[in-house]
Each structure stands twice: as C-alpha cells, then as structure tokens.
C-alpha positions as a Markdown table, in Angstrom:
| # | Residue | x | y | z |
|---|---|---|---|---|
| 1 | Met | -0.1 | -0.2 | 0.3 |
| 2 | Leu | 1.6 | 3.7 | -0.8 |
| 3 | Ala | 1.8 | 6.3 | 1.8 |
| 4 | Arg | -1.1 | 8.3 | 0.2 |
| 5 | Gln | -3.5 | 5.2 | 0.0 |
| 6 | Arg | -2.4 | 4.3 | 3.7 |
| 7 | Gln | -3.4 | 8.1 | 4.7 |
| 8 | Ser | -6.6 | 8.2 | 3.3 |
| 9 | Ala | -7.4 | 4.5 | 5.0 |
| 10 | Ile | -6.3 | 5.7 | 8.1 |
| 11 | Leu | -8.1 | 8.8 | 7.6 |
| 12 | Glu | -11.2 | 7.2 | 7.1 |
| 13 | Leu | -10.5 | 4.8 | 10.0 |
| 14 | Ile | -10.5 | 7.9 | 12.3 |
| 15 | Arg | -13.5 | 9.8 | 10.5 |
| 16 | Gln | -15.6 | 6.1 | 11.7 |
| 17 | Arg | -14.3 | 5.9 | 15.2 |
| 18 | Gly | -13.4 | 9.7 | 16.0 |
| 19 | Gly | -9.8 | 8.4 | 17.6 |
| 20 | Val | -7.4 | 6.0 | 17.2 |
| 21 | Arg | -4.1 | 4.5 | 19.2 |
| 22 | Val | -1.2 | 4.2 | 17.1 |
| 23 | Ser | -0.5 | 0.7 | 18.2 |
| 24 | His | -3.7 | -0.2 | 16.7 |
| 25 | Leu | -2.9 | 1.2 | 13.1 |
| 26 | Val | 0.5 | -0.3 | 13.6 |
| 27 | Ser | -1.2 | -3.8 | 13.7 |
| 28 | Arg | -3.6 | -3.0 | 11.2 |
| 29 | Phe | -1.6 | -1.7 | 8.4 |
| 30 | Gly | 1.7 | -3.8 | 9.1 |
| 31 | Val | 3.9 | -0.9 | 8.9 |
| 32 | Ser | 6.0 | 0.6 | 12.0 |
| 33 | Asp | 5.5 | 3.0 | 14.8 |
| 34 | Met | 7.4 | 5.3 | 13.0 |
| 35 | Thr | 6.0 | 5.1 | 9.7 |
| 36 | Ile | 2.7 | 5.6 | 11.3 |
| 37 | Arg | 3.4 | 8.5 | 13.0 |
| 38 | Arg | 4.9 | 10.3 | 9.5 |
| 39 | Asp | 1.2 | 9.4 | 8.4 |
| 40 | Leu | -0.7 | 11.3 | 11.2 |
| 41 | Glu | 2.2 | 14.0 | 11.1 |
| 42 | Val | 0.7 | 14.2 | 7.2 |
| 43 | Leu | -3.0 | 14.5 | 8.3 |
| 44 | Ala | -2.1 | 16.8 | 11.2 |
| 45 | Glu | -0.5 | 19.1 | 8.7 |
| 46 | Arg | -3.0 | 19.0 | 6.0 |
| 47 | Gly | -6.0 | 20.0 | 9.5 |
| 48 | Leu | -7.6 | 16.8 | 9.2 |
| 49 | Ile | -6.8 | 15.2 | 12.2 |
| 50 | Asp | -5.4 | 16.3 | 15.9 |
| 51 | Lys | -2.7 | 14.6 | 17.1 |
| 52 | Val | -3.4 | 13.6 | 20.8 |
| 53 | His | -0.5 | 11.3 | 22.8 |
| 54 | Gly | -0.5 | 7.7 | 21.7 |
| 55 | Gly | -2.8 | 8.5 | 18.7 |
| 56 | Ala | -5.1 | 10.9 | 16.6 |
| 57 | Thr | -8.3 | 12.1 | 16.9 |
| 58 | Leu | -10.7 | 13.9 | 13.9 |
| 59 | Ala | -10.0 | 17.5 | 13.8 |
| 60 | Gly | -12.3 | 19.7 | 15.7 |
| 61 | Pro | -14.0 | 23.1 | 14.8 |
| 62 | Gly | -12.6 | 26.0 | 16.0 |
| 63 | Ser | -12.9 | 26.9 | 19.8 |
| 64 | Ala | -15.0 | 30.1 | 18.9 |
| 65 | Asp | -17.0 | 28.3 | 16.4 |
| 66 | Glu | -20.8 | 28.5 | 17.4 |
| 67 | Pro | -23.5 | 26.2 | 15.6 |
| 68 | Gly | -26.9 | 27.5 | 15.8 |
| 69 | Phe | -29.2 | 25.8 | 17.6 |
| 70 | Ala | -31.4 | 24.2 | 14.9 |
| 71 | Ala | -27.8 | 22.6 | 13.6 |
| 72 | Lys | -27.3 | 21.0 | 17.4 |
| 73 | Ser | -30.9 | 20.0 | 18.2 |
| 74 | Ile | -30.3 | 17.3 | 15.2 |
| 75 | Arg | -27.1 | 15.7 | 16.9 |
| 76 | Gln | -27.1 | 12.9 | 19.1 |
| 77 | Gln | -30.8 | 13.2 | 19.7 |
| 78 | Ala | -31.2 | 9.8 | 21.5 |
| 79 | Glu | -28.3 | 10.6 | 24.0 |
| 80 | Lys | -29.7 | 13.7 | 24.7 |
| 81 | Arg | -33.5 | 12.5 | 25.4 |
| 82 | Ala | -32.1 | 9.9 | 27.9 |
| 83 | Ile | -29.7 | 12.4 | 29.3 |
| 84 | Ala | -33.0 | 14.8 | 30.1 |
| 85 | Glu | -34.8 | 12.0 | 31.5 |
| 86 | Arg | -32.5 | 10.9 | 33.5 |
| 87 | Ala | -31.9 | 14.7 | 35.0 |
| 88 | Ala | -35.7 | 15.4 | 34.7 |
| 89 | Arg | -35.4 | 12.7 | 38.0 |
| 90 | Leu | -33.4 | 15.7 | 40.1 |
| 91 | Val | -36.3 | 18.1 | 40.0 |
| 92 | Glu | -39.5 | 17.9 | 42.4 |
| 93 | Pro | -42.5 | 19.9 | 43.0 |
| 94 | Gly | -42.1 | 23.2 | 44.5 |
| 95 | Met | -38.3 | 23.6 | 43.5 |
| 96 | Ala | -36.9 | 26.9 | 41.6 |
| 97 | Ile | -34.8 | 25.7 | 39.2 |
| 98 | Ala | -32.1 | 27.3 | 36.3 |
| 99 | Leu | -31.7 | 26.2 | 32.8 |
| 100 | Ser | -29.1 | 27.7 | 30.8 |
| 101 | Ala | -29.3 | 27.5 | 26.9 |
| 102 | Gly | -28.9 | 24.7 | 25.1 |
| 103 | Thr | -30.3 | 21.5 | 23.0 |
| 104 | Thr | -30.0 | 18.8 | 25.9 |
| 105 | Thr | -31.7 | 21.7 | 28.4 |
| 106 | Ala | -34.4 | 22.7 | 26.4 |
| 107 | Ser | -34.8 | 18.7 | 25.8 |
| 108 | Leu | -35.1 | 18.7 | 29.7 |
| 109 | Ala | -37.7 | 21.5 | 29.5 |
| 110 | Ala | -40.3 | 19.5 | 27.8 |
| 111 | Arg | -40.2 | 17.0 | 30.3 |
| 112 | Leu | -41.2 | 19.4 | 33.2 |
| 113 | Ala | -44.2 | 20.1 | 32.2 |
| 114 | Glu | -46.3 | 18.1 | 34.5 |
| 115 | Val | -44.1 | 19.2 | 37.7 |
| 116 | Arg | -45.9 | 21.0 | 39.9 |
| 117 | Asp | -45.5 | 24.6 | 41.5 |
| 118 | Leu | -42.2 | 25.1 | 39.8 |
| 119 | Thr | -40.2 | 28.2 | 39.0 |
| 120 | Val | -37.9 | 28.4 | 36.1 |
| 121 | Val | -35.3 | 30.6 | 35.2 |
| 122 | Thr | -34.0 | 30.8 | 32.0 |
| 123 | Asn | -32.0 | 32.4 | 29.5 |
| 124 | Ser | -32.7 | 30.2 | 26.8 |
| 125 | Ile | -35.5 | 31.2 | 24.4 |
| 126 | Pro | -36.1 | 27.6 | 23.2 |
| 127 | Val | -36.5 | 26.4 | 26.9 |
| 128 | Ala | -39.0 | 29.2 | 27.7 |
| 129 | Asp | -41.1 | 28.1 | 24.5 |
| 130 | Ala | -41.2 | 24.5 | 25.8 |
| 131 | Phe | -43.0 | 26.1 | 28.9 |
| 132 | His | -45.1 | 28.0 | 27.1 |
| 133 | Gln | -46.2 | 25.3 | 24.7 |
| 134 | Asn | -48.0 | 23.4 | 27.8 |
| 135 | Pro | -48.7 | 26.2 | 30.3 |
| 136 | Arg | -49.4 | 25.7 | 34.0 |
| 137 | Ala | -51.4 | 28.3 | 36.5 |
| 138 | Asp | -48.9 | 26.9 | 39.3 |
| 139 | Gln | -45.9 | 27.1 | 36.9 |
| 140 | Thr | -43.6 | 30.6 | 36.7 |
| 141 | Val | -41.1 | 31.0 | 34.2 |
| 142 | Val | -38.4 | 33.5 | 34.2 |
| 143 | Leu | -37.0 | 34.6 | 30.8 |
| 144 | Thr | -33.8 | 36.9 | 31.3 |
| 145 | Gly | -33.6 | 39.1 | 28.6 |
| 146 | Gly | -30.4 | 40.3 | 26.8 |
| 147 | Leu | -29.2 | 40.0 | 23.4 |
| 148 | Arg | -29.4 | 36.5 | 21.6 |
| 149 | Thr | -26.7 | 34.9 | 20.5 |
| 150 | Pro | -26.6 | 31.7 | 17.4 |
| 151 | Ser | -27.7 | 29.4 | 20.2 |
| 152 | Asp | -30.9 | 31.3 | 21.1 |
| 153 | Ala | -29.1 | 32.7 | 24.7 |
| 154 | Leu | -30.0 | 35.8 | 26.2 |
| 155 | Thr | -26.9 | 36.9 | 26.7 |
| 156 | Gly | -25.3 | 40.6 | 28.3 |
| 157 | Pro | -25.7 | 42.9 | 31.0 |
| 158 | Val | -29.8 | 42.8 | 31.4 |
| 159 | Ala | -29.3 | 38.8 | 31.6 |
| 160 | Glu | -26.5 | 38.9 | 33.9 |
| 161 | Ala | -28.2 | 41.5 | 36.1 |
| 162 | Ala | -31.3 | 39.7 | 36.1 |
| 163 | Ile | -29.8 | 36.2 | 37.2 |
| 164 | Ala | -28.0 | 38.5 | 39.8 |
| 165 | Ala | -30.8 | 38.9 | 42.0 |
| 166 | Leu | -32.1 | 35.6 | 42.2 |
| 167 | Asn | -31.4 | 32.6 | 43.9 |
| 168 | Val | -32.3 | 28.8 | 42.5 |
| 169 | Asp | -32.0 | 25.0 | 43.7 |
| 170 | Leu | -30.7 | 23.5 | 41.0 |
| 171 | Leu | -29.2 | 25.0 | 37.9 |
| 172 | Phe | -29.0 | 23.0 | 34.6 |
| 173 | Leu | -26.1 | 23.6 | 33.0 |
| 174 | Gly | -25.5 | 22.5 | 29.1 |
| 175 | Val | -22.0 | 23.0 | 27.8 |
| 176 | His | -20.4 | 23.1 | 24.6 |
| 177 | Gly | -17.4 | 21.0 | 25.8 |
| 178 | Met | -15.8 | 19.5 | 28.9 |
| 179 | Ser | -12.2 | 18.8 | 29.2 |
| 180 | Pro | -9.9 | 17.8 | 32.6 |
| 181 | Arg | -7.6 | 20.6 | 31.1 |
| 182 | Thr | -10.2 | 23.4 | 30.5 |
| 183 | Gly | -13.3 | 22.4 | 32.1 |
| 184 | Phe | -16.5 | 23.1 | 30.9 |
| 185 | Thr | -16.8 | 25.6 | 27.8 |
| 186 | Thr | -18.6 | 27.6 | 25.4 |
| 187 | Pro | -17.3 | 29.2 | 22.1 |
| 188 | Asn | -19.4 | 32.2 | 23.1 |
| 189 | Leu | -18.1 | 34.9 | 25.4 |
| 190 | Leu | -21.0 | 36.2 | 26.3 |
| 191 | Glu | -22.5 | 33.0 | 27.1 |
| 192 | Ala | -20.1 | 32.0 | 29.6 |
| 193 | Ala | -20.5 | 35.2 | 31.5 |
| 194 | Val | -24.2 | 34.4 | 31.7 |
| 195 | Asn | -23.3 | 31.1 | 32.8 |
| 196 | Arg | -21.2 | 32.0 | 35.3 |
| 197 | Arg | -24.0 | 34.1 | 36.9 |
| 198 | Leu | -25.9 | 30.9 | 37.1 |
| 199 | Ile | -23.9 | 28.9 | 39.0 |
| 200 | Asp | -23.7 | 31.9 | 41.5 |
| 201 | Ala | -27.2 | 31.5 | 41.8 |
| 202 | Ala | -27.8 | 27.6 | 42.3 |
| 203 | Arg | -26.9 | 25.8 | 45.5 |
| 204 | Arg | -26.5 | 22.6 | 43.2 |
| 205 | Leu | -25.1 | 22.5 | 39.8 |
| 206 | Val | -26.0 | 20.0 | 37.3 |
| 207 | Val | -24.3 | 19.6 | 34.0 |
| 208 | Leu | -25.6 | 18.2 | 30.9 |
| 209 | Ala | -23.3 | 16.8 | 28.4 |
| 210 | Asp | -23.4 | 13.9 | 25.6 |
| 211 | His | -20.2 | 11.9 | 25.2 |
| 212 | Thr | -19.3 | 14.1 | 22.3 |
| 213 | Lys | -18.4 | 17.1 | 24.5 |
| 214 | Trp | -15.7 | 15.2 | 25.8 |
| 215 | Glu | -12.0 | 17.1 | 24.7 |
| 216 | Thr | -14.1 | 19.8 | 22.8 |
| 217 | Ile | -13.0 | 23.1 | 23.8 |
| 218 | Gly | -14.3 | 26.1 | 23.3 |
| 219 | Ile | -12.7 | 29.3 | 23.4 |
| 220 | Ala | -14.2 | 30.2 | 27.0 |
| 221 | Thr | -14.2 | 28.2 | 30.3 |
| 222 | Ile | -17.3 | 28.2 | 32.5 |
| 223 | Ala | -16.4 | 26.5 | 35.6 |
| 224 | Pro | -13.9 | 23.5 | 36.0 |
| 225 | Leu | -14.8 | 20.2 | 36.3 |
| 226 | Ala | -14.6 | 19.7 | 40.0 |
| 227 | Glu | -17.7 | 22.6 | 40.3 |
| 228 | Ala | -20.6 | 20.3 | 38.8 |
| 229 | Asp | -22.1 | 18.5 | 41.6 |
| 230 | Val | -23.3 | 16.4 | 38.9 |
| 231 | Leu | -22.5 | 15.4 | 35.5 |
| 232 | Val | -25.2 | 13.4 | 33.6 |
| 233 | Thr | -23.6 | 11.8 | 30.8 |
| 234 | Asp | -24.3 | 8.9 | 28.0 |
| 235 | Ala | -22.5 | 5.2 | 27.8 |
| 236 | Gly | -20.9 | 6.5 | 24.5 |
| 237 | Leu | -18.5 | 7.9 | 26.8 |
| 238 | Pro | -15.1 | 6.1 | 27.1 |
| 239 | Ala | -14.1 | 4.5 | 30.3 |
| 240 | Glu | -11.0 | 6.5 | 30.4 |
| 241 | Ala | -13.2 | 9.6 | 30.3 |
| 242 | Arg | -15.2 | 8.7 | 32.7 |
| 243 | Arg | -12.4 | 7.5 | 35.0 |
| 244 | Gln | -11.1 | 11.2 | 34.5 |
| 245 | Ala | -14.8 | 12.7 | 35.2 |
| 246 | Gly | -15.6 | 10.4 | 37.6 |
| 247 | Glu | -12.5 | 11.6 | 39.6 |
| 248 | Gln | -13.6 | 15.6 | 39.7 |
| 249 | Val | -16.9 | 16.0 | 39.6 |
| 250 | Gly | -19.2 | 15.1 | 42.6 |
| 251 | Glu | -21.2 | 12.6 | 41.2 |
| 252 | Leu | -20.6 | 11.3 | 37.6 |
| 253 | Val | -24.6 | 9.7 | 36.2 |
| 254 | Val | -23.7 | 7.6 | 33.2 |
| 255 | Val | -27.0 | 6.9 | 31.2 |
| 256 | Asp | -27.9 | 4.3 | 28.5 |
| 257 | Thr | -29.6 | 5.0 | 25.4 |
| 258 | Arg | -30.7 | 1.9 | 24.5 |
C-alpha cells in the first residue's frame, strides 16, 4: 500500500471511530510505529486530524465556532433524550430551578411540564417556549432578556443583572465542551459570563453533556469540572474519560441510550 493510500485509509478509520491509537494502526497496516507517526503528521499538517498522546482524533471545529440551535438539535438525539429523562428525576415540586441555553436543556424542559409549583429561570428562548407550549397556572417562567446569540441564548448585562438578583435550588447547565484541562467550555464569551452568573445563583450545579462533548474545547471556560455537583452523560463516554471525569465531578451519572 502506498503512503497516500494508507493515509486515506487512516483518515477514514478516524472519521468512523472519532479517534485511534498508534498501536492499533501499526497492527492494522503492518508497518512500523515511526511510519504511522509520519502518516499522522502529514494528516495533521493538512488540518484533517488532531494528534494526541498515543494516537489521533478527528480535527474539531475552532474554539470560537458556534453552531446554531437548529444545527445542534439534530445531533445525538437519542443521547440527549436519555440524559434529559434522567435529569428530570432530580426535579421535585416546589423547586426553583435554572436552565441554561442548549439543546439538551431544551429537551429537559419538555419533560418538566407536569412538575407542580415549579419556578424556572432561563436565558434560553427554546427552553421558555417549551414551557409556554404546555402552560400551567402553578408554574412560573422567568426569561432573563438580553442579547440573542446563535444558540438562542440571551446574554449581556441585562441577562446578568436579572440572574444576579435570584437564587435557585438547581442549575441544569448545557455546555459546548468539557475537558479535565479546560473544564466546561463554550465558544461564546457572552454566554460564558451569563452561565457563571447562573452557577453563582444555584445551590447545586448539574451539567448535561453527551459523550461527544468530551475533549471538545470552546474559547471560554465556564467552570472547572470539579465545580459540578452532578454530571449526566451517556454510555458513549469512553472508560478513560469516565475515570477522569469521575475523579473531579461530585457525582458522575452515565445513562444508557438503548
């Protein structure tokens, strides 16, 4: 096999799996460790992959790249449903809760319509819409106001001021990425500031993040992993990532999508 053919095959394998180890590629293609590392170097120089310790992963978007709400809503739908269903079990009648912007938090909102005497604070237009589609006289929804972002979050001084005056029992936080090094991150600087305000307003922080968020890094850190009282994710999260996350968050909850 020519080098270019092998590199194309390696790239296709990484696209299928999301990442591969050098040792696996050596065994699969029957070449030396050094040859595989040269192949990975070529692919990395072309911006197609990211080299990591012991292997490579598919190159991610830029740390300031922010997909819109509609684009994100079609990704990992089964995982988001399972995460939302598990998170809903943490909510009890009479609670005051906050939901940040995000497609997983919007999925959670749809599952909370029947909870009695609930007060919901949110900076997310889709989250507020989910409650307004199933109105209850005993529920109160507080939409912060502010400047709208591509992910339909309301941000800026108006949103921050509204949140600063409130106190809630639980915050359900959606994130763009999570990593032991950078913590929970977002590609939007304004959203990061609002999310920090939400964390300050909450007695407990529950982060909702599917497995694809692991080692995805946005430009702005919201909080370190250790600040999460609970992290709800799905069974697609690799064993090593579970170990690392479990060592830092208060409680790691892994849901099955089957």
